[in-house]
N, C-alpha and C positions, 0 to 999 in steps of 0.2 A: 231477697232482693230489696234494695233501698228504694223507698218510695219518695219521690220528690213532690213538692206542692204543685208544680206545674207539669201538665201533660200537654204535649204539642202533637197535634195530628198534622202530618206533612207528607209531601211527595218529593222524592229526590228529583232535582232538576227544576223544581218550581221556584222562580225568582222571588215570589212573595214569601214563600217559606224560608228561603235563604236570608231574606231581610230580617225576619223574626229571629232566626237562629243566630245571625251575626249580632243582633242586639242582646240576646240572652248570653252569648259568650262574652261580649264586651262588658256586660254588667256582672259577669261571674255567677250567673244564676243557674243552679242545677235544674235540669228538667228531664222528663221521660219522653222520649220520641216514639211515636207510633206512626208507622208508615201506612198510608191508606192505599187501597187498590187504585190502579190507574183508571179503571172504569167507574164513572160517576154512579152508575146503577148499582154498583157493589159496595158503595160507601154508606152502608146502613148505620154503622155506629156513629159516624160524623153527622148524618142526617138526624138521628135521634137526639144528639147532643145540641146541635146548633140550628136545626131546622132547615139546613141547606147542605149541599154536597161539596162546596168549594173548600179548599184549604189555603192557608193555614187556619187552624182553629185551636184555641187553647182552653184548658180548664186550669183555673188557679184557685185551689181550695182555700188558701190562706186569705184570699180577698173575695170569696164567694162568687167567683166567675165560673159559670158552667156552660161554656160553649161560645166564647167570643171569637168572631170571625173578623176578616179584614185586617190585613197586615199593618196598616197605618194605625188602626185603633189598638191593636195588640202592642205595637211599639210604644205608643203613647201611654198605655197602661203600665208597661214595664218601666218606662222612664219615670213615671209618677211614683211607683211603689217600690222600686228596687235600686234606686240610685244611692 
């Protein structure tokens, strides 16, 4: 399996996740998508990484990001490092 530098934790139908996905695709950035459970109480992996259960959350190994949340922050990060 090809490992990409960016891992995106997302939930289908989440508008904030879609915003990040659109930006990744617009910039042509490869990423690995991980769908989280709909129930917040079952999102243990996201909680361990980011300290909260909301999505989207990204890990960007290339830029030492290990659990960035908030779609606006993620989009700003992508625009800064991947343009």
